[in-house]
FIGU-312543 format. One record per residue (C-alpha): x, y, z; residue in three letters; residue number from 1. Coordinates in steps of 0.5 Angstrom, whole numbers, plus 500, padded with zeros to 3 digits. Layout:
// residues N
   X   Y   Z res   n
   X   Y   Z ALA NUM
...
// end
This chain:
// residues 562
   X   Y   Z res   n
 380 151 883 MET   1
 385 154 888 LYS   2
 384 153 895 HIS   3
 386 158 900 ILE   4
 390 155 906 LEU   5
 387 153 912 PRO   6
 389 158 918 LEU   7
 392 152 922 SER   8
 397 151 916 LEU   9
 397 159 916 LEU  10
 400 159 923 SER  11
 406 155 921 ILE  12
 408 159 915 LEU  13
 410 166 918 MET  14
 417 165 920 PHE  15
 424 167 917 SER  16
 429 165 911 ILE  17
 435 161 911 ALA  18
 438 158 905 GLN  19
 445 154 903 PHE  20
 451 157 901 SER  21
 453 158 893 SER  22
 459 162 895 LEU  23
 464 160 900 SER  24
 466 164 906 ALA  25
 472 167 902 ASN  26
 468 169 896 GLU  27
 464 173 900 LEU  28
 465 180 902 LYS  29
 462 183 909 GLN  30
 457 189 909 PRO  31
 461 195 908 GLN  32
 458 199 913 ASN  33
 454 198 919 ASN  34
 448 203 917 VAL  35
 441 200 916 THR  36
 437 203 911 ASP  37
 430 203 914 ILE  38
 424 202 908 ILE  39
 417 203 909 HIS  40
 414 200 902 PRO  41
 408 202 899 LYS  42
 402 197 899 ILE  43
 398 196 893 ARG  44
 391 192 894 SER  45
 385 189 890 ILE  46
 379 186 892 THR  47
 378 179 889 LYS  48
 373 173 890 SER  49
 374 166 888 GLU  50
 370 159 890 GLN  51
 373 155 896 ILE  52
 372 148 896 SER  53
 373 142 901 GLU  54
 371 135 899 VAL  55
 369 131 906 ILE  56
 373 125 906 ALA  57
 369 119 910 PRO  58
 375 118 915 GLU  59
 373 125 917 LYS  60
 366 124 919 ILE  61
 364 121 925 THR  62
 357 119 928 ALA  63
 353 124 932 ASP  64
 346 123 935 GLN  65
 340 120 931 GLY  66
 341 122 923 PHE  67
 347 127 925 SER  68
 354 126 923 TYR  69
 360 131 924 ILE  70
 365 133 919 ALA  71
 372 136 921 ARG  72
 374 141 916 LEU  73
 381 143 914 SER  74
 379 150 911 ILE  75
 377 155 916 PRO  76
 371 160 914 ARG  77
 366 164 917 ALA  78
 361 159 921 ALA  79
 353 159 923 ASP  80
 356 160 931 ARG  81
 358 167 930 LYS  82
 355 169 924 SER  83
 351 166 918 SER  84
 356 161 914 SER  85
 356 163 907 LYS  86
 358 155 905 CYS  87
 353 150 901 ILE  88
 354 143 902 LEU  89
 353 139 896 LEU  90
 351 132 895 GLU  91
 354 129 889 ASP  92
 354 136 886 GLY  93
 347 138 888 MET  94
 346 143 894 PRO  95
 342 140 900 LEU  96
 336 143 902 PRO  97
 336 146 909 HIS  98
 342 150 911 PRO  99
 343 153 918 HIS 100
 339 148 921 ALA 101
 338 147 929 ARG 102
 342 141 931 HIS 103
 336 138 934 LYS 104
 333 138 927 LEU 105
 339 135 924 ILE 106
 339 129 929 ARG 107
 331 128 929 GLU 108
 329 129 922 GLN 109
 335 128 917 GLY 110
 333 129 910 ARG 111
 339 134 908 GLY 112
 339 139 914 HIS 113
 346 141 916 TYR 114
 349 147 920 SER 115
 356 149 918 HIS 116
 357 151 926 TRP 117
 364 153 927 THR 118
 370 154 922 SER 119
 372 147 923 ASN 120
 366 143 924 THR 121
 360 141 920 LEU 122
 354 138 923 TYR 123
 350 135 917 PHE 124
 345 129 915 SER 125
 344 126 908 THR 126
 338 127 903 SER 127
 336 120 905 ASP 128
 338 120 912 SER 129
 343 115 910 SER 130
 350 114 913 ASP 131
 355 119 909 PRO 132
 361 114 911 ARG 133
 358 108 907 THR 134
 353 111 902 ASN 135
 358 112 897 GLY 136
 356 119 895 LYS 137
 361 125 895 LYS 138
 360 131 900 TYR 139
 363 138 898 GLU 140
 363 144 902 LEU 141
 363 150 897 ILE 142
 363 158 898 SER 143
 365 164 895 THR 144
 370 168 899 GLU 145
 372 175 898 SER 146
 379 177 900 TYR 147
 384 183 899 ASN 148
 390 181 895 GLN 149
 396 186 897 LYS 150
 403 187 893 GLN 151
 409 191 895 SER 152
 415 192 891 SER 153
 421 195 893 PHE 154
 429 196 891 ASN 155
 434 194 896 LEU 156
 441 197 895 THR 157
 444 198 902 GLU 158
 448 192 905 SER 159
 443 192 911 GLN 160
 436 194 910 SER 161
 430 194 915 GLU 162
 423 193 911 ILE 163
 417 195 916 ARG 164
 410 193 914 PHE 165
 404 195 919 PRO 166
 401 189 923 SER 167
 395 186 920 ILE 168
 390 186 926 SER 169
 383 185 923 GLN 170
 384 180 917 ARG 171
 388 173 916 ARG 172
 394 174 912 PRO 173
 396 168 907 GLN 174
 403 169 904 PRO 175
 403 168 896 ILE 176
 410 169 894 LYS 177
 416 173 894 ILE 178
 420 174 888 VAL 179
 428 177 888 TRP 180
 431 179 882 LYS 181
 438 181 882 ASN 182
 438 188 877 GLN 183
 445 188 877 ASP 184
 448 186 870 SER 185
 455 185 873 GLN 186
 455 183 880 THR 187
 453 177 884 ARG 188
 449 178 890 VAL 189
 448 174 896 SER 190
 442 176 900 PRO 191
 440 174 907 SER 192
 432 175 909 TRP 193
 429 174 916 LYS 194
 424 177 920 ARG 195
 426 181 926 LYS 196
 427 178 932 GLY 197
 426 171 929 SER 198
 432 166 930 PRO 199
 437 166 924 ASP 200
 437 159 920 LEU 201
 444 161 916 THR 202
 448 155 920 SER 203
 448 151 926 GLN 204
 452 156 929 GLU 205
 447 162 928 THR 206
 442 158 930 MET 207
 445 156 937 LEU 208
 447 164 937 ALA 209
 440 166 936 SER 210
 437 161 941 ILE 211
 442 160 947 LEU 212
 444 166 952 LYS 213
 451 167 955 PRO 214
 451 163 962 GLY 215
 445 158 960 MET 216
 446 152 964 SER 217
 446 145 960 SER 218
 439 144 962 GLU 219
 437 151 959 GLU 220
 441 150 953 LYS 221
 438 143 952 SER 222
 431 146 953 LEU 223
 432 151 948 ALA 224
 434 147 943 ILE 225
 428 142 944 TRP 226
 424 148 944 LYS 227
 427 151 937 PHE 228
 426 144 934 LEU 229
 419 143 937 VAL 230
 417 150 934 ASP 231
 420 150 927 TRP 232
 418 143 924 ARG 233
 412 138 924 TYR 234
 411 131 923 HIS 235
 411 128 916 HIS 236
 414 122 912 THR 237
 421 124 911 PRO 238
 423 126 904 ALA 239
 428 121 904 GLU 240
 432 116 909 SER 241
 439 117 911 GLY 242
 443 124 913 ASP 243
 439 128 908 GLU 244
 435 130 913 LEU 245
 440 130 919 HIS 246
 443 136 917 ASP 247
 439 142 921 PRO 248
 440 147 916 VAL 249
 437 142 910 LYS 250
 432 140 915 PHE 251
 429 146 917 LEU 252
 430 150 910 ASN 253
 429 145 905 VAL 254
 424 141 908 TYR 255
 421 143 915 GLY 256
 418 136 917 TYR 257
 421 129 918 GLY 258
 420 123 923 PHE 259
 422 122 930 CYS 260
 429 120 928 ASP 261
 430 126 924 ASP 262
 428 130 930 CYS 263
 432 126 935 ALA 264
 438 126 931 THR 265
 438 134 929 ASN 266
 437 135 937 PHE 267
 443 131 938 SER 268
 447 135 932 VAL 269
 445 141 935 LEU 270
 447 139 942 ALA 271
 454 137 940 ASN 272
 455 143 937 LYS 273
 453 147 943 ALA 274
 458 143 947 GLY 275
 453 138 950 LEU 276
 454 131 950 GLN 277
 449 128 947 SER 278
 446 121 944 ARG 279
 440 118 940 VAL 280
 436 112 943 TRP 281
 432 108 938 GLY 282
 426 105 942 LEU 283
 423 100 937 GLY 284
 418 104 934 GLY 285
 420 111 936 HIS 286
 427 115 937 VAL 287
 429 120 942 VAL 288
 435 124 944 GLY 289
 439 125 950 GLU 290
 444 130 953 THR 291
 448 129 959 PHE 292
 449 133 965 TYR 293
 449 134 972 ASP 294
 452 126 972 GLY 295
 446 123 969 ARG 296
 443 123 962 TRP 297
 436 127 960 HIS 298
 431 125 955 MET 299
 428 130 950 PHE 300
 423 128 945 ASP 301
 422 134 940 PRO 302
 418 130 935 ASP 303
 412 128 941 HIS 304
 414 135 944 GLN 305
 415 132 951 VAL 306
 420 131 956 PHE 307
 419 128 963 TYR 308
 421 130 970 ARG 309
 421 125 976 ASN 310
 419 126 983 GLN 311
 425 131 984 GLN 312
 424 135 979 GLY 313
 429 132 974 VAL 314
 428 131 967 ILE 315
 429 123 967 ALA 316
 433 119 962 GLY 317
 431 113 957 VAL 318
 433 108 962 GLU 319
 430 112 968 GLU 320
 423 112 964 LEU 321
 424 104 963 SER 322
 424 103 970 GLN 323
 419 108 972 HIS 324
 413 109 966 PRO 325
 409 112 971 GLU 326
 413 119 970 LEU 327
 410 118 963 ILE 328
 403 115 964 THR 329
 401 121 969 LYS 330
 398 124 964 THR 331
 393 121 959 PRO 332
 396 123 953 GLN 333
 402 127 950 ASP 334
 402 134 947 PRO 335
 401 131 940 ILE 336
 395 126 942 GLY 337
 399 120 943 SER 338
 396 115 949 PRO 339
 401 116 954 SER 340
 400 108 956 ALA 341
 403 106 949 LEU 342
 409 111 949 ILE 343
 411 108 956 ALA 344
 411 101 953 GLN 345
 416 103 948 LEU 346
 421 105 954 TYR 347
 419 099 958 THR 348
 420 094 952 SER 349
 427 094 953 THR 350
 429 088 949 GLY 351
 430 092 942 ASN 352
 432 099 945 ASN 353
 439 101 943 ARG 354
 443 107 943 VAL 355
 445 109 936 TYR 356
 453 108 935 LYS 357
 453 111 928 LYS 358
 454 119 928 ARG 359
 451 123 922 PRO 360
 456 125 917 GLN 361
 454 132 917 ILE 362
 457 138 913 LYS 363
 458 145 916 ASN 364
 453 148 911 THR 365
 452 155 911 VAL 366
 446 159 908 VAL 367
 448 164 903 ALA 368
 444 163 896 PRO 369
 448 166 890 SER 370
 444 171 885 LEU 371
 448 171 879 GLU 372
 447 178 875 PRO 373
 440 178 873 LEU 374
 438 172 876 ASP 375
 430 172 878 GLN 376
 428 167 884 VAL 377
 420 166 886 GLU 378
 418 163 892 PHE 379
 411 160 892 ARG 380
 407 158 898 TYR 381
 401 155 896 THR 382
 399 150 891 ASN 383
 405 146 891 ALA 384
 405 142 885 GLU 385
 412 138 886 PHE 386
 416 135 892 ILE 387
 422 131 893 HIS 388
 421 124 895 GLN 389
 425 118 895 LYS 390
 424 111 897 GLY 391
 417 111 900 SER 392
 412 110 894 ALA 393
 404 112 896 GLY 394
 406 117 901 VAL 395
 401 123 902 PRO 396
 404 129 900 LYS 397
 407 133 906 ALA 398
 401 139 907 PRO 399
 406 145 908 ILE 400
 411 145 902 VAL 401
 413 151 898 GLY 402
 415 151 891 ASN 403
 420 156 887 GLY 404
 423 157 881 THR 405
 430 160 879 LEU 406
 431 163 872 LYS 407
 439 164 870 ARG 408
 442 166 864 THR 409
 449 165 861 VAL 410
 449 171 856 ARG 411
 456 170 854 VAL 412
 458 163 853 VAL 413
 465 164 852 ARG 414
 466 166 859 ASN 415
 464 159 861 LEU 416
 470 154 863 LYS 417
 473 151 857 GLN 418
 476 144 859 THR 419
 478 142 852 SER 420
 477 146 845 PRO 421
 470 143 843 GLU 422
 468 143 851 HIS 423
 465 149 855 ARG 424
 463 147 862 GLN 425
 458 150 867 TRP 426
 456 149 874 HIS 427
 449 150 877 LEU 428
 448 150 884 LYS 429
 442 152 888 TRP 430
 441 152 896 PRO 431
 434 148 895 TYR 432
 433 141 892 VAL 433
 432 141 885 PHE 434
 425 138 883 LEU 435
 425 139 875 LYS 436
 429 143 871 GLY 437
 430 145 863 SER 438
 436 148 859 LEU 439
 434 153 853 ASN 440
 440 154 848 LEU 441
 439 160 843 LYS 442
 443 158 837 LEU 443
 447 162 832 GLU 444
 443 157 827 SER 445
 439 151 827 PRO 446
 446 146 825 VAL 447
 450 144 827 PRO 448
 447 142 834 VAL 449
 451 142 840 PRO 450
 451 136 845 THR 451
 449 137 852 VAL 452
 452 133 858 TYR 453
 450 133 865 VAL 454
 454 130 871 SER 455
 452 130 879 HIS 456
 459 130 881 HIS 457
 464 130 875 LEU 458
 465 123 876 LYS 459
 461 121 870 SER 460
 457 124 864 TRP 461
 450 123 861 GLU 462
 448 125 855 LYS 463
 441 129 855 LEU 464
 437 129 849 ASP 465
 434 136 846 GLY 466
 428 138 842 VAL 467
 430 143 836 MET 468
 425 149 835 ASP 469
 428 154 830 LYS 470
 434 156 833 ASN 471
 433 154 840 ASN 472
 435 147 843 LEU 473
 430 145 849 HIS 474
 433 140 854 VAL 475
 429 137 860 SER 476
 433 135 866 LEU 477
 427 132 869 ASP 478
 428 125 868 GLU 479
 436 126 870 TRP 480
 434 129 877 ILE 481
 429 123 878 GLN 482
 434 118 877 LYS 483
 439 121 882 GLN 484
 439 116 888 PRO 485
 439 122 893 THR 486
 437 130 893 ALA 487
 440 134 888 VAL 488
 443 141 889 TYR 489
 448 142 884 GLU 490
 450 139 877 CYS 491
 455 140 872 TYR 492
 453 141 864 PHE 493
 458 140 859 ARG 494
 457 143 852 LEU 495
 460 140 846 GLU 496
 461 142 839 ASN 497
 460 136 834 PRO 498
 465 140 829 SER 499
 471 139 835 LYS 500
 471 147 835 THR 501
 469 152 841 ASP 502
 461 151 842 PRO 503
 461 158 844 ALA 504
 461 159 836 ASN 505
 455 156 836 LEU 506
 451 158 842 ILE 507
 449 165 843 GLN 508
 446 164 850 GLN 509
 444 159 855 VAL 510
 437 160 859 ASN 511
 436 155 865 THR 512
 430 154 869 GLU 513
 430 150 876 VAL 514
 424 148 880 ILE 515
 426 147 887 PHE 516
 423 145 894 GLN 517
 423 150 900 PHE 518
 420 150 907 ALA 519
 415 156 908 PRO 520
 416 156 915 ARG 521
 423 158 914 ALA 522
 422 164 909 LEU 523
 419 170 913 ALA 524
 413 173 910 HIS 525
 407 177 912 MET 526
 403 175 919 GLU 527
 398 178 923 LYS 528
 403 182 928 MET 529
 411 182 927 ASN 530
 412 184 919 ASN 531
 419 187 920 THR 532
 424 184 916 PHE 533
 431 184 915 GLN 534
 435 183 909 MET 535
 443 183 908 LYS 536
 446 183 902 LEU 537
 454 181 901 THR 538
 457 181 894 SER 539
 464 179 891 ASP 540
 464 186 889 GLN 541
 463 193 892 VAL 542
 455 194 892 LEU 543
 453 199 888 PRO 544
 450 204 893 ARG 545
 444 209 891 ALA 546
 443 206 884 ASN 547
 436 204 883 LYS 548
 437 200 877 GLN 549
 442 195 881 ALA 550
 441 191 888 GLY 551
 435 187 889 ILE 552
 428 188 887 LYS 553
 424 185 892 VAL 554
 416 183 891 GLN 555
 411 180 896 LEU 556
 404 178 895 VAL 557
 399 176 900 TRP 558
 392 175 901 ASN 559
 388 178 907 GLU 560
 382 174 909 LEU 561
 376 175 913 GLU 562
// end
């Protein structure tokens, strides 16, 4: 059963794309002209309906009054307060008898009276007026929802294009997928896609160029970097420890979530890149960043979305906050709901507070995904099946994760690098972390069967077992990917001919499919108001202009919900 995403999650999805480089800067040619092609794509629409279901876990239920209980809902739907809810509340699969009930009846009579009162609030009683948190019964809110599914496809052949869609004022847009296909059979193309007016996440340099303005003071720069991280990530268990999430480009584009140390370290990395002196503090249970200007240190906490000013209006540093916790406790809780008294204790218990000495080892990652001839990549925003997670067993899956699929084909095996008479080698690189993958070798005949090896960094090779199906050898990468100690963005394949001759004599073509993870927040899609997108195409060859059979074919699919 498919679930339509809740509005609280949808609001996080509407941002701009950034990806890592599969082409070096020297390989890429700059756009050949400054002309921007303006496109107003056609939109196709179809009305659909489906059943939406939300199981209400006991931990989401609190006692109200009398026989009434309140459940906090994750999936927003039209409710009784403003209209008449379409939702039906099931108890162990059976509908409770009294929907749209007044709160007084729910509280005083119980016996299955309920009201789906607001989009995220359910008042209800159980069939026997027992406590739903402890009676062992399953409660599920279902409804049949209608929506319009929209789709738009268009070709981009110019080096710079602006794609303009209308705003969506009457309904809630829900991104479903974006598909890019390189239609050229000869040219490798690197697309860059973003929402007009949004920050450019191509690299640390472009991030800072998007959010910093000439003449800014050090404090204004610090605040801009802090706000940027507040807006573009959310709090959840990181995919792995170490520096994987301390690279701002990976942090925002591949994952989009992490803990306080990830936020603080990214703040420090960007601040240093902006020319500020910065450091990271561990507070024995929390991690924050600081920048130095005007002769003193100032604390910025993007994870808890907070900083604190002293009586003079100056942003306080960690050491000042340890001496003056009242600067923290003057409000009862911070913006994410943490009790300020508990936060203050982290600063005042100075015995385990320390400045991190080790700096993250961050490469100068650049966003420029490479689509080989006839490559197709699909980014999916809903119902992600897989996620990259290392070293933390039993961690709940991050709530906002995108899965995508890259399909790539080697049509002429003789074009692959020949490292010995019986070996051909192929390098597969993609800007998003690999989750699963497979190879399919189309052979000239069932025998002899070539041997396939894989390596992460050419230091050692591992043989991959395959399954024959007529003239096709199917090889899975799943187990090898899972065994790697850290995230995989590239690998090398070695094709070996057991007859000690060129494997190109055995193999007609190689098809590969990789499932990867991306941060939906970083990939621009439809939202209510600003639906103007910008795409730049760079290539290692001259882009074919005005050729409808070349360039990039783009497809957007989204739902518009009531």
